[in-house]
C-alpha positions as CSV (number, residue, x, y, z in Angstrom):
1,M,-8.2,5.2,-29.4
2,L,-7.6,8.2,-31.7
3,P,-6.0,7.6,-35.1
4,L,-2.2,7.4,-34.8
5,E,-1.9,10.5,-37.1
6,H,-4.0,12.5,-34.7
7,I,-2.0,11.4,-31.7
8,K,1.2,12.3,-33.6
9,K,-0.1,15.8,-34.1
10,L,-0.9,16.1,-30.4
11,T,2.6,14.9,-29.4
12,Q,4.3,17.3,-31.9
13,K,2.4,20.2,-30.3
14,S,3.2,18.9,-26.7
15,P,6.2,16.6,-26.7
16,I,5.6,15.7,-23.0
17,L,2.7,13.6,-24.2
18,K,5.2,11.1,-25.6
19,E,6.4,10.4,-22.0
20,I,2.9,10.3,-20.7
21,I,1.8,7.8,-23.3
22,A,4.9,5.7,-22.4
23,L,3.7,5.7,-18.8
24,K,6.7,7.6,-17.5
25,P,6.3,9.8,-14.4
26,V,6.4,13.4,-15.5
27,T,6.1,16.9,-13.9
28,W,4.2,19.5,-15.9
29,L,4.1,23.2,-15.0
30,N,0.9,24.9,-16.1
31,P,1.5,27.6,-18.8
32,N,-2.2,28.7,-18.5
33,K,-2.0,29.6,-14.8
34,K,-3.3,33.2,-14.1
35,T,-2.6,35.5,-11.3
36,I,-5.6,35.8,-8.9
37,T,-6.4,39.3,-10.3
38,S,-6.4,38.1,-13.9
39,T,-8.5,34.9,-13.6
40,P,-11.7,34.9,-15.7
41,N,-15.2,34.8,-14.1
42,F,-16.0,31.3,-13.1
43,A,-19.4,29.5,-12.6
44,I,-19.0,30.0,-8.8
45,D,-17.6,32.8,-6.7
46,K,-16.4,33.4,-3.1
47,H,-19.9,34.2,-1.9
48,D,-21.0,30.7,-3.0
49,M,-18.2,29.2,-1.0
50,L,-19.2,31.0,2.1
51,E,-22.8,30.0,1.6
52,A,-21.6,26.4,1.4
53,A,-19.9,26.8,4.7
54,K,-23.1,28.0,6.2
55,L,-25.0,24.9,5.1
56,W,-22.5,22.7,6.9
57,E,-23.2,24.9,10.0
58,R,-26.9,24.4,9.7
59,F,-26.5,20.6,9.5
60,A,-24.2,20.4,12.6
61,P,-27.1,19.5,15.0
62,F,-28.1,16.7,12.6
63,F,-24.6,15.2,12.6
64,Q,-24.4,15.3,16.4
65,K,-27.6,13.4,16.6
66,A,-27.2,11.0,13.7
67,F,-23.5,10.3,14.1
68,P,-22.4,10.3,17.8
69,E,-18.8,10.3,16.8
70,T,-19.2,14.0,15.8
71,K,-20.5,15.1,19.3
72,A,-17.0,16.0,20.5
73,T,-16.6,18.5,17.6
74,N,-20.2,19.8,17.9
75,G,-21.2,18.2,14.6
76,K,-18.3,19.6,12.7
77,L,-16.7,17.3,10.2
78,E,-13.0,18.1,10.0
79,S,-9.6,16.4,10.0
80,P,-6.3,17.2,11.7
81,L,-3.3,19.0,10.1
82,R,-0.2,17.1,11.2
83,K,3.4,18.0,10.9
84,I,5.3,14.8,9.8
85,P,9.0,15.5,10.4
86,A,10.1,11.9,10.6
87,M,8.7,11.2,7.1
88,Q,10.3,14.5,5.9
89,N,13.7,13.4,7.2
90,L,13.3,10.0,5.6
91,L,12.6,11.6,2.2
92,K,15.6,13.9,2.7
93,R,17.9,11.0,3.4
94,E,16.7,9.1,0.4
95,G,17.7,12.0,-1.8
96,G,16.1,14.9,-3.5
97,E,16.0,18.4,-2.3
98,F,13.5,19.2,0.5
99,Q,13.2,22.8,1.7
100,G,10.6,24.1,4.1
101,E,8.3,22.0,6.3
102,L,6.0,19.1,5.5
103,F,2.5,18.6,6.8
104,L,-0.2,16.1,6.2
105,K,-3.9,17.2,5.9
106,C,-5.4,14.0,7.3
107,D,-8.7,13.6,5.4
108,N,-8.0,9.9,5.8
109,A,-9.4,10.6,9.3
110,L,-12.4,12.6,8.3
111,P,-15.3,11.4,10.4
112,I,-17.9,9.0,9.2
113,A,-16.6,8.3,5.6
114,G,-12.9,8.4,6.2
115,S,-12.0,10.3,3.0
116,I,-12.0,13.7,1.3
117,K,-15.1,12.6,-0.7
118,A,-17.3,13.3,2.3
119,R,-16.6,17.0,1.8
120,G,-18.2,17.0,-1.6
121,G,-20.5,14.0,-1.4
122,F,-22.1,14.8,1.9
123,Y,-22.5,18.4,0.9
124,E,-24.4,17.7,-2.3
125,V,-26.7,15.2,-0.7
126,L,-27.4,17.6,2.2
127,H,-28.0,20.5,-0.2
128,H,-30.5,18.3,-2.1
129,A,-32.2,17.1,1.1
130,E,-32.6,20.7,2.3
131,E,-34.1,21.8,-0.9
132,L,-36.7,19.0,-0.9
133,A,-37.6,19.6,2.7
134,L,-38.0,23.3,2.2
135,K,-40.2,22.8,-0.9
136,E,-42.4,20.3,1.0
137,G,-42.9,22.7,3.9
138,L,-41.2,20.3,6.4
139,L,-38.5,22.8,7.2
140,N,-37.6,26.4,7.7
141,R,-34.0,27.6,7.5
142,S,-34.2,28.9,11.1
143,D,-35.1,25.4,12.4
144,N,-32.8,23.2,14.4
145,Y,-31.6,20.7,11.7
146,S,-31.5,17.8,14.2
147,V,-35.1,17.3,12.8
148,F,-33.5,15.6,9.8
149,S,-32.9,12.6,12.0
150,E,-36.6,12.3,12.8
151,Q,-38.7,9.4,11.3
152,K,-41.1,11.7,9.4
153,F,-38.1,13.1,7.5
154,K,-36.8,9.6,6.7
155,D,-40.2,8.5,5.5
156,F,-40.4,11.6,3.3
157,F,-36.9,11.0,1.8
158,N,-37.7,7.4,1.2
159,Q,-39.9,8.4,-1.7
160,Y,-36.8,9.7,-3.4
161,E,-33.7,8.1,-4.9
162,I,-30.0,9.2,-5.1
163,G,-27.7,7.8,-7.8
164,V,-23.9,8.2,-8.2
165,G,-21.1,6.7,-10.3
166,S,-17.9,5.9,-8.4
167,T,-14.6,4.1,-8.3
168,G,-15.0,3.8,-4.5
169,N,-14.8,6.6,-2.0
170,L,-17.4,9.0,-3.5
171,G,-19.8,6.1,-3.6
172,L,-19.1,5.4,0.1
173,S,-19.7,9.0,1.1
174,I,-22.9,9.4,-1.0
175,G,-24.2,6.0,0.2
176,I,-23.6,6.5,3.9
177,I,-25.2,10.0,4.1
178,S,-28.1,9.2,1.7
179,A,-29.0,6.0,3.5
180,K,-28.8,7.8,6.9
181,L,-31.2,10.5,5.7
182,G,-33.6,7.8,4.4
183,F,-33.1,8.0,0.7
184,K,-33.0,5.0,-1.6
185,V,-29.5,4.8,-3.0
186,N,-27.9,3.3,-6.1
187,V,-24.1,3.4,-6.4
188,Y,-22.9,2.5,-9.9
189,V,-19.3,1.2,-9.4
190,S,-16.5,0.6,-11.9
191,A,-14.3,-2.5,-11.9
192,D,-11.7,-0.6,-10.0
193,A,-13.8,-0.4,-6.8
194,K,-12.4,-2.5,-4.0
195,K,-14.5,-5.4,-2.7
196,W,-14.5,-4.1,0.9
197,K,-15.9,-0.8,-0.2
198,K,-18.8,-2.5,-2.0
199,D,-19.4,-4.8,1.0
200,L,-19.5,-1.8,3.3
201,L,-22.0,0.0,1.1
202,R,-24.3,-3.0,1.0
203,S,-24.1,-3.3,4.8
204,K,-25.5,0.3,5.0
205,G,-28.5,-0.7,2.8
206,V,-27.1,0.7,-0.4
207,N,-27.9,-0.9,-3.8
208,V,-24.5,-1.4,-5.5
209,I,-24.6,-1.9,-9.2
210,E,-21.3,-3.2,-10.7
211,F,-19.8,-2.7,-14.1
212,A,-16.9,-4.6,-15.7
213,G,-15.7,-1.3,-17.3
214,D,-14.1,1.8,-15.9
215,F,-15.4,4.9,-14.2
216,S,-16.8,6.4,-17.5
217,E,-19.0,3.4,-18.1
218,A,-20.3,3.4,-14.5
219,I,-21.1,7.1,-14.4
220,N,-22.7,7.1,-17.9
221,S,-24.9,4.2,-17.0
222,G,-25.8,5.6,-13.7
223,R,-26.7,9.0,-15.2
224,E,-29.0,7.4,-17.8
225,Q,-30.7,5.0,-15.4
226,T,-31.3,7.8,-12.8
227,K,-33.0,9.8,-15.5
228,T,-35.8,7.2,-15.8
229,N,-37.1,8.1,-12.3
230,S,-38.6,11.5,-11.9
231,K,-37.9,11.3,-8.1
232,A,-34.3,10.4,-8.6
233,Y,-31.3,12.7,-8.3
234,F,-27.9,12.0,-9.8
235,V,-24.7,13.2,-8.2
236,D,-22.6,13.8,-11.3
237,D,-18.9,13.7,-10.5
238,E,-18.0,14.8,-14.0
239,N,-20.1,18.0,-14.0
240,S,-21.2,19.0,-10.5
241,K,-21.2,22.5,-9.0
242,H,-22.4,21.3,-5.6
243,L,-19.7,18.6,-5.2
244,F,-17.1,21.3,-6.1
245,L,-18.6,23.8,-3.6
246,G,-18.5,21.2,-0.8
247,Y,-14.8,20.7,-1.4
248,T,-14.1,24.5,-1.3
249,V,-15.1,24.6,2.4
250,G,-12.1,22.4,3.1
251,A,-9.9,25.3,2.1
252,L,-11.6,27.6,4.7
253,R,-11.1,25.0,7.4
254,L,-7.4,24.5,6.5
255,A,-6.9,28.3,6.7
256,Q,-8.3,28.2,10.2
257,Q,-5.9,25.5,11.2
258,L,-2.9,27.3,9.7
259,E,-3.8,30.4,11.6
260,K,-4.2,28.5,14.8
261,A,-0.8,26.9,14.3
262,K,0.6,30.4,13.6
263,I,1.8,29.3,10.1
264,K,2.3,32.3,7.9
265,V,1.2,32.3,4.3
266,D,2.4,35.4,2.4
267,A,4.9,36.3,-0.3
268,E,7.8,35.4,2.0
269,H,6.1,32.2,3.2
270,P,4.7,30.4,0.2
271,L,2.1,27.5,0.7
272,F,2.3,24.4,-1.5
273,V,-0.5,21.9,-1.6
274,Y,-0.3,18.6,-3.3
275,S,-3.7,16.8,-3.9
276,P,-4.3,13.3,-5.4
277,C,-6.6,13.7,-8.5
278,G,-9.3,11.6,-10.1
279,V,-11.8,13.6,-12.2
280,G,-10.4,16.8,-10.5
281,G,-13.4,17.8,-8.4
282,S,-12.0,17.5,-4.9
283,P,-8.5,18.9,-5.7
284,G,-10.1,21.5,-7.9
285,G,-12.4,22.6,-5.1
286,I,-9.6,22.8,-2.6
287,A,-7.4,24.8,-5.0
288,Y,-10.3,27.2,-5.8
289,G,-10.9,27.8,-2.1
290,L,-7.3,28.3,-1.2
291,K,-6.8,30.8,-4.1
292,Q,-9.8,32.8,-2.8
293,I,-8.0,33.0,0.6
294,Y,-4.3,33.2,-0.3
295,G,-4.2,34.4,-3.9
296,D,-0.8,34.0,-5.6
297,N,0.9,33.0,-2.3
298,V,-0.6,29.4,-2.6
299,H,0.7,27.0,-5.2
300,C,-1.6,24.0,-5.9
301,F,-0.4,20.9,-7.6
302,F,-2.4,17.8,-8.6
303,V,-1.1,14.2,-8.6
304,E,-2.3,11.5,-10.9
305,P,-1.3,7.8,-11.6
306,T,0.9,7.3,-14.7
307,N,-1.9,5.1,-16.0
308,S,-4.7,7.5,-15.3
309,P,-3.5,11.0,-16.1
310,A,-7.0,12.3,-17.0
311,V,-6.8,16.0,-16.0
312,L,-3.2,16.2,-17.2
313,T,-4.2,14.9,-20.6
314,G,-7.2,17.3,-20.7
315,L,-5.1,20.3,-19.9
316,I,-2.1,19.6,-22.0
317,T,-4.2,18.9,-25.1
318,E,-6.5,21.8,-24.1
319,K,-9.4,19.4,-24.9
320,K,-10.4,19.2,-21.2
321,S,-13.3,16.7,-20.8
322,E,-13.4,16.1,-24.6
323,I,-10.5,13.6,-24.4
324,S,-9.9,10.5,-22.4
325,V,-6.6,8.7,-21.6
326,Q,-7.9,5.8,-23.6
327,D,-8.0,8.0,-26.6
328,L,-4.2,8.1,-26.4
329,G,-3.9,4.4,-25.8
330,I,-3.4,4.6,-22.0
331,D,-5.2,1.8,-20.2
332,N,-6.5,3.6,-17.1
333,K,-5.6,0.7,-14.9
334,T,-4.3,1.6,-11.5
335,E,-4.3,0.2,-8.0
336,A,-5.2,3.8,-6.8
337,D,-8.9,3.1,-7.2
338,G,-10.1,6.6,-6.3
339,L,-7.9,8.0,-9.1
340,A,-8.8,5.4,-11.7
341,V,-10.4,7.9,-14.0
342,G,-10.0,8.3,-17.8
343,R,-11.9,11.5,-18.4
344,P,-11.7,14.7,-16.3
345,S,-14.6,16.7,-14.9
346,K,-15.9,19.3,-17.3
347,F,-16.9,21.7,-14.5
348,A,-13.8,21.4,-12.4
349,T,-11.2,21.4,-15.2
350,A,-12.5,24.6,-16.7
351,I,-11.7,26.3,-13.4
352,S,-8.4,24.4,-12.5
353,K,-7.0,25.3,-15.9
354,H,-6.3,28.8,-14.7
355,L,-5.6,28.1,-11.0
356,I,-3.3,25.2,-10.6
357,S,0.5,25.4,-10.8
358,G,1.0,22.0,-12.3
359,I,0.6,18.3,-12.2
360,Y,2.9,15.4,-11.6
361,T,2.3,11.7,-12.2
362,I,3.4,8.8,-10.0
363,E,3.7,5.0,-10.5
364,D,1.6,2.6,-8.5
365,E,4.6,0.9,-6.9
366,H,5.8,4.3,-5.5
367,L,2.4,4.7,-3.8
368,Y,2.8,1.5,-2.0
369,T,6.4,2.2,-0.8
370,L,5.2,5.6,0.4
371,L,2.4,4.0,2.3
372,T,4.8,1.6,4.1
373,K,7.3,4.4,4.9
374,L,4.6,6.7,6.3
375,L,3.3,4.0,8.6
376,D,6.9,3.1,9.7
377,T,7.9,6.8,10.4
378,E,4.7,8.4,11.6
379,D,2.3,5.5,12.4
380,I,-0.2,6.9,10.0
381,F,-2.0,4.6,7.6
382,L,-3.3,5.9,4.2
383,E,-4.8,4.3,1.2
384,P,-2.3,3.9,-1.6
385,S,-3.8,6.8,-3.7
386,A,-3.7,9.1,-0.6
387,T,0.1,9.0,-0.4
388,A,0.6,10.6,-3.8
389,G,1.3,14.1,-2.5
390,L,4.1,13.2,-0.1
391,I,6.8,13.7,-2.7
392,G,5.4,16.9,-4.1
393,S,8.1,19.2,-2.6
394,Q,10.9,17.1,-4.2
395,K,9.1,16.9,-7.5
396,I,8.8,20.6,-7.7
397,A,12.3,21.3,-6.4
398,A,13.6,19.3,-9.5
399,T,12.0,22.0,-11.8
400,N,12.6,25.7,-12.2
401,Y,9.3,26.6,-10.6
402,A,10.7,28.3,-7.5
403,K,13.2,30.3,-9.5
404,E,10.7,31.4,-12.1
405,N,8.3,32.6,-9.4
406,N,11.0,34.1,-7.2
407,L,10.0,32.0,-4.1
408,N,11.8,31.6,-0.8
409,M,11.6,27.8,-0.4
410,Q,13.4,27.8,2.9
411,K,10.2,29.3,4.4
412,A,7.7,27.2,2.4
413,T,5.0,25.1,4.0
414,H,4.2,21.9,2.1
415,I,0.9,20.1,2.6
416,A,0.2,16.6,1.2
417,W,-3.5,16.2,1.2
418,A,-4.2,12.6,2.5
419,T,-7.5,11.7,0.8
420,G,-8.6,8.4,2.4
421,G,-7.7,5.4,4.5
422,D,-9.4,5.1,7.9
423,L,-12.2,2.8,6.8
424,V,-9.8,0.3,5.1
425,P,-10.2,-3.1,6.9
426,E,-7.2,-4.4,8.9
427,S,-6.5,-7.3,6.6
428,Q,-6.3,-5.0,3.6
429,R,-4.0,-2.6,5.5
430,K,-1.6,-5.5,6.2
431,A,-1.7,-6.5,2.5
432,F,-0.9,-2.9,1.4
433,Y,1.9,-2.6,3.9
434,E,3.5,-5.9,2.9
435,R,3.3,-5.0,-0.7
436,G,5.2,-1.8,0.0
437,L,7.8,-3.7,1.9
438,Q,8.3,-6.2,-0.9
439,I,8.8,-3.4,-3.4
440,K,11.3,-1.7,-1.1
441,K,13.4,-4.9,-1.1
């Protein structure tokens, strides 16, 4: 924890920090957001994003062969975009302004790993595997990539090791795809990781290394231990270009779905996207991609737990990854395991600083009540952390954001990005639901 005098100076400069430190839900509008024409040059560009999309296309034959559940989509990993009018009506009845239409981007139903983390996690491992195979002479880019499921490729990759630090879902995605390709895998998990996620990883042949501390301890230890093996590769959630690029492709896919559904996005029809946020990689990648497509007509907001506002703290203090929530005396303890992060991503936060419209925080109990309400109204199950974006429209309506940006909210499209849930065991689902019911009472 920082000296009290230092914290006092930070709160004097940014009074909202007092409420954040007191664990009160807040809504922060980003004063550093740039128009799309005035954003600085970033470490990636639109060309990189389009090249990332091509890698997914190259690996489609592999997915069809290795994961039969992807045959129906020709090896494409994607999730539905669903309108959720019953949930929207419930939110309206409970109070709070709600203009426009509410949709759910169902990454809870993303094939194989059941979470948004497959977009980044799978991509980085596939990118690494492709590079190794090309260098070894096992592969040409013109080949049919179904060859990656052959035994000679598995034997080759078994010489190599993949490491990752995780609170849960990223570890699942990295573990599942790495093991399927043949890599040896070490997943370094924090105390927040749920038992069922650790058990599932072990059932896939993944080595799970547990830590009593939080995400920072797990990722730092994993990073250092991976360095000791010259044939090991660490997927670094705090500073990864490739994870980020994998997530950007989700924006391209969403744009295709919006076009197919004849949903306009322009100055008269603003698009709002609300994404649960841990270190900031997945929501940052989505925001970057959407900004490349829709420019100033898309408005991206992150959502963090009141007890783990890592990106919010980094942006408000302007210290980015150089400050953690623990530095301010915040405990980083939340039931939203995928969001239980104390320090933001250095790579992602430098980009998000200029692209996102703001961040709001939410209490754990609210996540559970939203989980229960969504299941009751739409028969959709999400992990607690994945429900965070459902109240985004009402949170922003309570600010001057629409007025300051001259937006027609009657014609707005709101998308809550559901980040995980389909792999949660039935017993755990019932426990989550019951908890939400008890809180409602």
